[in-house]
N, C-alpha and C positions, 0 to 999 in steps of 0.2 A: 298714417292713414289719411286719405283725402275724402272729405264728406261732400258729396254732390248734393246741391240744394234742391228744393222743390222748384219746378221749372216754370215760374212766372217770369216775365221779362226783366223786372228789376233784380230779382235774385240771380238770374242768368248773367246779367251785366256785371254784377258784383263778383260772381264766381269767376268770370273770364279775367277780371282784373286781379283777383287774389291768386288764381292759379299761375298767372304770368310771373309772379314773384317767388314761386315755389319750385325748387329743383326736384323733379321726380326721380326716385331711385328705382333700380331694378327690383322687380317683384313688389312694388308699392301697391297697397290696397286702395281701391276706390269703393267707397260704401254708398250704395244707391238707395238706402232705406228711406230717405226723406223724399224721394221722387214720387209724388202722387199726381200733381198737375203736369200735363205734358202738351203745352201749346207748341205750334210749329216753330216759331222764331226762337223761343228759348231752347228747344231741342237742337236746332241747327247751331246756335251760338255756343251752347255748353259742349256739344260734341266736338265742334271745331277747336274750342279751347283745350280740350283733352288731347286731341290729335296733335295739335301744334306744339303743346308743351312736351308731350312724349317725344315728338320728333326732335325738338330742341335739346332735350336731355339725352338723346340717343338711347332711349329705353326700348327694349324689345319685348319684355314680358311684364305685365301688370296683373294683379289679382282683382277680380270683381266680386263684390259681396252684396247680398240682398237685392239681386236683380229680379224682384218679385212682381214688378208692375207689368202685367200682361199687355196692357195697351202700349206702353213704351216699347216692349219687345215687338209688338205687331207693327208699330210705326217705325221700327228699325233704329230706334235711338241707341240702343246698346251696340248694335252693329256699326253705327256711324262713329262711335267712340274708338273703335278698333277691337271690340270684344266679339268673339265668334259666337254670338247668340242671336237667333232669329234668321230671317231670310236674307239672302245676299242683296246688296244695294242696287244691282242692275235688274232684278226680277220685277216684271210689270204686274202690278195688281193695285186694287183700290176700288172705290165705288163713289156714289154721288155724295157721300159725306166726307171723304178724305182721300188724300194722296200721301202715301208714306214717304219717308225720307228717301230720296233718289239721287244718285250721282250720275251726271251726264259728262262724258269725256269730250272735251272741246275738239281734240284732234279727230276723233271719230266723226263728230258732227261735220267738220270741214271735209273729211273724206267722203261722207255721204253726199255732200253738196257737189263735190268734184265728179263723183260717179254719175250724178243726175244733171250735171251742167247747171248747178244752182249755187248761188251765194249762200253763205252760212246763215244769213238773216232769213232767207226763204225757208231753210231747214228749221230754224227756230220758230218761224211763223206757223209752220205746220204742227210742230210739237206744242206750241202754245194753244193752238186751236183744239188739239186733242185733249189737253189738260182741262181747258175751259168747258168743253162739252161734258166731261165727266162730272164737274162740280155744279153745273148750271141747272140741272134737273129740268131740262126742256124749255127753260126761259131764254128765248133767243136774244133779247136785249142784254141780259146778264151774261150770256155766253160771249157776245160780241165785246162787251166791256172787259170781261176777264181775259179774253184773248189778247186784246190790246195791251192791257196792263202787264201781263206776263211777258209778252214780246218786248215791250219797251224796257223792262227791267233785265231780262235775260240777255238781250243783244248788247248791253253795256259790257258784259263780261268778255266776249271775244274782241270787242272793239276797243276797250280801254284797259282792262285789268291785267292782261297777260297771264291769266290763271289757266291752269290745265283742266279744271273741272267746274261744272255748275251743280250746286246742291239745291234741291228744292223740297218743299213739304207743304201740305195744305189741309185744312180742316173746315168743315161746314157744320155749324150748330143751328139747325132749323128752328129749334125751340127758342133760341136767343136771337134769331134773325141776324146771324153773324157769320161771315166767312173770313178766315185768316189765311193769307198766302205768305210764304217765307222763301227767300232766295238768298244764297250766300256763295261767295267765291273766296279763294285764298290767294288772291293775286297781290298786286302792288299797292292797292288801296287808293282812296279818293285823292288824298293829298299828293302822293307821288305821281298820280296820273296828271293832275293839274300842273304840277311843277315841271312836267316834261314840256310844257308850253311856256316860253319866256314871257308871254303876255300876262301871266298870273303870278309870277314870282314875287312881286311886290304886294300882292293882295293876301298871301297865305303865309302865316307864321306857324300855325299848328293845325291839328285835325279839326278843331271846331270851326276855324276859318274856312277850311276846305268843305266841310259839310254845309255850312251856311251858303257858300258859293254854289254848291251842287243843287241846292233847293231854289236857286234863282233862275229865271228864264233866259235862254239864249247863251248860257255859259257852257262852253264845250272845249275839251282838249284840242279839238280839230279847228278851233278858231284861228284864222290867219290874219294877223295885223296888216292893214293896208289893202286887203282884198275885199271884194263885195260880199264874199261868203255866201253867195247864192248859187245853188247847183241844181240841175235838173235830175240828178241821181235820186231815185226814190228812197234809197237807204242812206243818204247823206246824213250824218249826225249833226243836228242843229242845236242841241243843248236844251231841248224842251221836254224830254221824256220824264225825268224825275220831277221837274216842276209841275207838269200836268198831272201825273199820277198822284203825287203827294197832296195837291190841292183838291183833286177830285175825291180822294178818300175823305178828306176833312169836310168838304162841302156836302158829301153824301152821308154824313153821320158816322163816319169811321175814324181811322187814325192811320198815321204813317210813321215808321221808325227807320232811320238809316244809321248804321254803325260802321265805323272804319277807324283803324288805328286805335287811339286811346280815348275816343269820344263817340257818343251816340246822341242823336237828336230825335225827339218825338214831336210830331205836329198833330195837334188835336184841339178842336174847338177854337181854331184860329190862333193858338198859342204854341210857341216853340219852347220845349224844355230840354235841357242838356244833361247828360249823364256821363260818368266816367266808365270806361270799359277797356278791354283789350282784344283786338281782333286783327290778325294779319289778313288783310283783305277787306271785303265789304259785305255787310249783311243788311237785308231789308225785310221789314214786316209791313204787310198791307192788310188792313182790316176794313171791311165794308159791310153795310147792311143791304142785303139784296132787295128788300122792299122799297128802297129809295132809288133804285136804278132807273126808273121810268123816265126821269127828266135829265139823264146824264148828258145828252147831246147839247141841250140848251145851256146847262151849267158849264160843260166843257168849252163851248164857244165863248162864253163870258170869260172863263179863265184864260183862254188863249188870247183873246183880244187884249185883256189886261197885261198879259205877259209880253206880247209883242210891243205894246206901248212902253212898258218898262225898259225893254231891250233897246228901243230907239233912243231913249233918254239916258241910258247908261253907257259906260265905256266897255270896250272889249267884249261885245256881245253880238251874237248872230240875231238879226232883227226879224227874221221870218222863219217860222217853223217848217220842218221838212214835210214832204209828201207822206212819209210814214206816220208822222204825228197827226196830220190832217185826215188820215184814213179813219180816225175815230168818228168822223162826221159822215162817212159814206156807207157805213154798215146799214143794211136793211133790217128793220125790226120784224 
């Protein structure tokens, strides 16, 4: 029997690591009796760990016991693990307090773009805006900020991860002045993405190196040695998305977690903390306090100025952020 833990982020990280060393057998029982807390990122991480390990063990049938958490069912946690309990993952519902676990098919998003003569980034921009409006409760500044954050994180998946799907989930706790967004893919991961560019092969020995590099400004798989790396393409990836979003979360009283491969990094209160985990792909947790959004443009400009200066002084970096990244400063409040 496999005991699924309570879903706080540290327990979910440990569970993903432990499950990776366990060979699941046919008709193995998953006991969900300890699942009381159900935050978005831990739900995505734990469900991905179960899916991935079942797939690796070629197991078709498992037994679920004590699936008594109605909130977890409503948020589609059980369904995301592969258990036929709760609504299907492609059903649209939610309200101003939450978005349940949802699976977006990357191929379908590309096909939508082709039908409308749009690039996939434009399709994701529209989807991000729809999600942000649901959670922002009429706060235009907050909606703009959320839309930017969601787009910057989701566009990395078709651009870099080679994943088939985008998984996301969100929760707003008004009483605690806190919003959590979680996004996950099951692609090749941060390390393998960077290692596809020879400019970074000497900088990355393990997943922690890759995560640290991903948090730096101007670092992108698309960096071309010997080129000016400046492009008028609005959607050109310039390596500032994760850097901007992670530092915005931190400076606005929240936190940022990125997990990939065998490591995870938490950025909070100006400090980075590393953890062990196991994830085939990349998962991101974004936490922010809506009451602090008012000064986000000023803070974002300071973060960008600092980042571009770091990039100019560092090696193998793109020294100027893309038009997409700079769109954060053009929203009307």
